[in-house]
TIVO-494481 format. One record per atom (N, C-alpha, C, CB): x negated, y negated, z. Coordinates in steps of 0.02 Angstrom, whole numbers, plus 50000, padded with zeros to 5 digits. Each point is the difference from the previous one (the first is absolute). Glycine has a CB too. Layout:
BEGIN
XYZ ...
//
This chain:
BEGIN
493864946351361 500165003849940 500764999449989 499015008150017 501204990049924 500724999549986 500345006850009 499784990649920 500875009250097 500375006150015 500005004949942 500714993350077 499365004249861 500015004449941 499345003849993 500814992349944 498655004250064 499345003149995 499915005250056 499524989549947 500715008850112 499965004850056 500405006349984 499864990450081 500735008749890 500415005849981 499655004449949 501024993250024 498665003749928 499635003949949 499455004050033 500274991449913 499345005350130 499455003550034 500265005650043 499334989449999 501195009350041 500285005250043 500305005749960 500244991350086 500085007049858 500285005249957 499475004549969 500954992549977 498525004449998 499465003949969 499615004150051 499924991249912 500025006250148 499615003650051 500455004350045 499164990849998 501485009749985 500485003950040 499725006850021 500924994149941 498845010050012 499765006650020 499444999850052 500325004149888 499254990950107 499444999650046 500224997850070 499254997549903 501194997450100 500214997950067 500485005050032 499844988249965 500545015649995 500425005350028 499555005550027 500944997349920 498575004850041 499535005250022 499674998050066 499805003349879 499954990650123 499664997650061 500504999450058 499164993949929 501425003250058 500504999150051 500265006550030 500324989649943 499785015550015 500235006450026 499485003350044 500695001449898 498684997550087 499465002950042 499944996450067 499405003249896 500764990350106 499884996250061 500624998150039 499024995649943 501555003850024 500594997550035 500605004749998 499604988849974 500485015149973 500575004549994 500524997449950 499805003650117 500665000949867 500504998749948 500464994250017 499955012049970 500244987250094 500484994850017 499724993049988 500515007750084 498874991249933 499694993449991 499904998549926 499425001150111 500355004049852 499914999049928 500674998949966 498965007250003 501564996450020 500674999049972 500244992850012 500265012250020 499604985250039 500194993050014 499644995249953 500215003050121 499154998449866 499624995949953 500285000449929 498995001750070 501205004349909 500295000849934 500674996449995 499435011149990 500974989350063 500644996550001 499904992449996 500515009550067 499004988049971 499844992849999 499784997949930 499675000450122 499935003849846 499784998649931 500604999749953 498905005650023 501584999049986 500605000149958 500404993550009 500045012650008 500044985250053 500364993850013 499644994049972 500485005150103 498874994749906 499604994449973 500074999749924 499195001150096 500805004649872 500075000249927 500664996949979 499295010449995 501244990950041 500664997249984 500024992450010 500525010850032 499174986850021 500024992950014 499554995949955 500255002950117 499225000049858 499514996349960 500224999249927 499115004350076 501205000849896 500174999949929 500614995549987 499535011549987 500374983549972 500544995249984 500295001049930 499454991950076 500155010949878 500225001049931 500535005550000 498864996549954 501765001950023 500545005050001 499845006549964 500784990450006 498875009249937 499845006149964 499515004450039 500184993949893 499335003050138 499525003850040 500295002050067 499074993849944 501415002550080 500305001450066 500355006850000 500154987650019 500165014349924 500325006649997 499495005550010 500884995449923 498555004150043 499475004950007 499725000150071 499734998649879 500184995450148 499754999450069 500505003050048 499354989749970 501295009350018 500525002750044 500005007649996 500704989749985 499205013149955 499975007249993 499415002950037 500554999049890 498864998050101 499405002350035 500084999150076 499304997149899 500994997450121 500114998850072 500495005050029 499764987949983 500755013849979 500495005050025 499685006850009 500914993749943 498685008350009 499645006450006 499544999850061 500045001749874 499594992950133 499554999350058 500395000250065 499204993349930 501365003350073 500404999750061 500275006950018 500314988149974 499955015649976 500265006750013 499455004750024 500894998249913 498535001650054 499455004250021 499754998150069 499685001449881 500294992150133 499784997850067 500505002350053 499444990049948 501205009550037 500515002250047 499955007550013 500754990749961 499175013249986 499915007350007 499385001650041 500585001849890 498884994750097 499385001250037 500094998550073 499334997249898 501014997250118 500104998150070 500495004750035 499774988049969 500785013649998 500515004250032 499765007250012 500874993049945 498755009650007 499795006950004 499265000850017 500885002749918 498804991850100 499284999950014 499625003949946 500244999150125 499904999149813 499755003849943 499514995849958 501075006549998 498314995550003 499524996549958 500125001649926 499165000350094 501135005549892 500135001949930 500454994949965 499865012050032 500624985350004 500454995049969 499594994049976 500955003750075 498554994349964 499584994349980 499575001749940 500004996050118 499815010349877 499565002149945 500375000749934 499315006050084 501354994149919 500405000649939 500084993549961 500595009350056 499224985149974 500094993549967 499704999849930 500004994750113 499375007649876 499734999949932 500395004449951 498884997950050 501405007649975 500415004449957 500614996149976 499605010350063 500744986449983 500604996349982 499844994049955 500525003650108 498914993149904 499824994349957 499855002349929 499544994050101 500145011849892 499895002649932 500665001949968 498885004350035 501584998450004 500675001549975 500364993749978 500055010050074 499904984849967 500314993549984 499724997349934 500174997750123 499175002449870 499694997549939 500185004349940 499064995350068 500985011349942 500215004449946 500704998249975 499285009250049 501184989849997 500684998149981 500004993349964 500475006550098 499154988749928 499964993449969 499745000449928 499814995050113 499645008549877 499705000549934 500435004449954 498864998550050 501385007249974 500395004549957 500664996849980 499475009850057 500864986849988 500644996949982 499914994449949 500435002850114 498984994349883 499874994749950 499925002949930 499464993150089 500495013549906 499935003349934 500685001549969 498925004850038 501624994149999 500675001449973 500144995549940 500395003450115 500054999149842 500184996249940 500264993150019 500275010749939 499504984350025 500224993150012 499624996450055 501105003749961 498454999750073 499614996950054 499304998649975 500695005950088 498984989549944 499304998349983 499555003650050 500334988649952 499225015750022 499545003750045 499584995250043 499965009349916 499884992950143 499634995950048 499344997549969 500515006550095 499134997949873 499354998049971 500104994749946 499535011450026 501014989149935 500134994949950 500144993350033 500455008849922 499944991350132 500144993750035 499354996750024 501125004550037 498424999749988 499364997350023 499594997549941 500025007950098 499994995849847 499614998049941 500264993449971 499775012049975 500884987050028 500304993849972 499834993950043 500925006949952 498854994050109 499774994350039 499394996949967 500455005250106 499134999149864 499404997649966 500144998449927 499305006850079 501114997449888 500134999249929 500755000549988 498875004949970 501494989450033 500735000249991 500225002749932 500064990450077 499515008849872 500175002449932 499675006749987 500104988149960 500035016750083 499705006749994 500235003349935 499975001150126 499555001249832 500195003249937 500335006850012 499054993949942 501305008950008 500345006450008 499545005750024 500784996349911 498605003850063 499545005350022 499814999150074 499555000949883 500444992950140 499884998650071 500585002350043 499304990249968 501315008950006 500605002250036 499985007650007 500674990249956 499165013449990 499955007350002 499455002150049 500405000849880 499054995750118 499445001650045 500234999350073 499164996149913 501174998550102 500234998750069 500495005350023 499834987749981 500615014549975 500475005350018 499625006450017 500884995049924 498615006750036 499595005950014 499624999450065 499905001849878 499834992350135 499634998950062 500475000450061 499174992849938 501445004950054 500485000650055 500135007350015 500534989149967 499515015149981 500085007250010 499405003050037 500705000649895 498704997250086 499395002450033 500024998250074 499354998849892 500864995050124 500054998050070 500515004350037 499674988449968 500885013449999 500495004450031 499685006750019 500934994549934 498695008350020 499655006350014 499514999150058 500115003449879 499554990950122 499534998650055 500374999950067 499284993449921 501305003250082 500364999650063 500255006850023 500344988449970 499835016049983 500195006850019 499405003650029 500885000349908 498554999450058 499405003450024 499754997150066 499695002649881 500294990850123 499754996750060 500475001350060 499464991249928 501195008350060 500485001450053 499985007350022 500724990949956 499205013649996 499945007150016 499375001450041 500625002849896 498844994050086 499385000950038 500074997050070 499334999749893 500994994550112 500124997050066 500425004650043 499934988549949 500585014650022 500425004750037 499595006150021 501014996149937 498575006450019 499575005850017 499554998350059 500025003849880 499734990150124 499574998250057 500394999950066 499274993349923 501375005050073 500435000250060 500125007250020 500554989249968 499625015049983 500155007150014 499395003650028 500854999949909 498564998650065 499395003250024 499844998150072 499575000149884 500684994250139 499944998150070 499314997850022 500885007950019 498704990149934 499334997650017 499994992449995 499465010849959 500564985650097 500044992749997 499404996849964 500645000550106 498785002649899 499424997149966 500085000649924 499285003050099 500965002749877 500135001049929 500544995249977 499655012150009 500884987150032 500544995449983 499734992949991 500815007250064 498784990549984 499724993349997 499524999249941 500114999150125 499505006149862 499534999749944 500374999349934 499185007050065 501344997249924 500374999549937 500394993549996 500085012449997 500344986350052 500464994449997 499684993250011 500875007850038 498564992149996 499674993750015 499414998549955 500385001550115 499425003449843 499414998949960 500065003149930 499334999750104 500735006949894 499975003449935 500594998349955 499385009150056 501224990049972 500574998349957 499904993149968 500755007050072 498944988449965 499854993449972 499475000549945 500304994650110 499225009849901 499485001149949 500325003049937 499125001650090 501345003249919 500345003049943 500424994849963 500035011050060 500304984749977 500404994649970 499544995249961 500855000950094 498594997449935 499524995649965 499735003249938 499714995050109 500145011549893 499765003549941 500525000249945 499275007050073 501364994249946 500544999949950 500064993149969 500605009150063 499404985849978 500054993249975 499424998349953 500604996750106 498795004949916 499404998649959 500015004249936 499354997250104 500845009149901 500035004349941 500514997649949 499665009550072 500914988349952 500514997349955 499754993649967 500915005150070 498774990649968 499734993849973 499495001449945 500184994350111 499385010549902 499495001849951 500325003149937 499175001950094 501315002649916 500345003249943 500384994849960 500105010750064 500234984649970 500384994849965 499534995449961 500885000450089 498564997849941 499524995749966 499745003449936 499664994950111 500185011449894 499755003849941 500555000549948 499215006650073 501404995149949 500565000849953 500164993549965 500465009150071 499534985449965 500164993549970 499464997949951 500634996850103 498735004649912 499464998449953 500075004049936 499254997350096 500925009149911 500105004249941 500594997549959 499535010050061 501004987949973 500594997449966 499864993749963 500705005150088 498884990649940 499834993749967 499515001049943 500214994050107 499375011349899 499505001249948 500325003049936 499145001850090 501435001449918 500305003249941 500484995449963 499885010850057 
//
């Protein structure tokens, strides 16, 4: 399996392997795994634009892994989804600043470089919706850490948050499809 694909799989399954690792090996071993994942992410990414994001995610992972190892704290490892939602919130929200191109518009222009003005407005609105999602998802992830139930943490961060993300993505796609059909019909 290529290193990039392995990173995607490990990143998506992070909550599940952390949950399992904490039950069987302890915080120090899982912290070492998280640190190794952070280093691998840095070595694999070659694209300079993506490397900054990878470096940010790797730095967060490294700090949390170090805290977990130094303080034998599983909570530090559980905070990773909270910080990743915060990172994505900053990324999406900062793209809404005047003179910047919203993240969703950049993605839309990959498919349709000549995005019409109504599409640009739509993308700006969807970027705002994603910002709200990252606040809610990150807040829920933090609540699962505070509640201290590892099973609930793994269920939310390893399953339900992905389902919520998929529902938002599918709901936006459906709403956009309907809106665009109405726009073309008039």
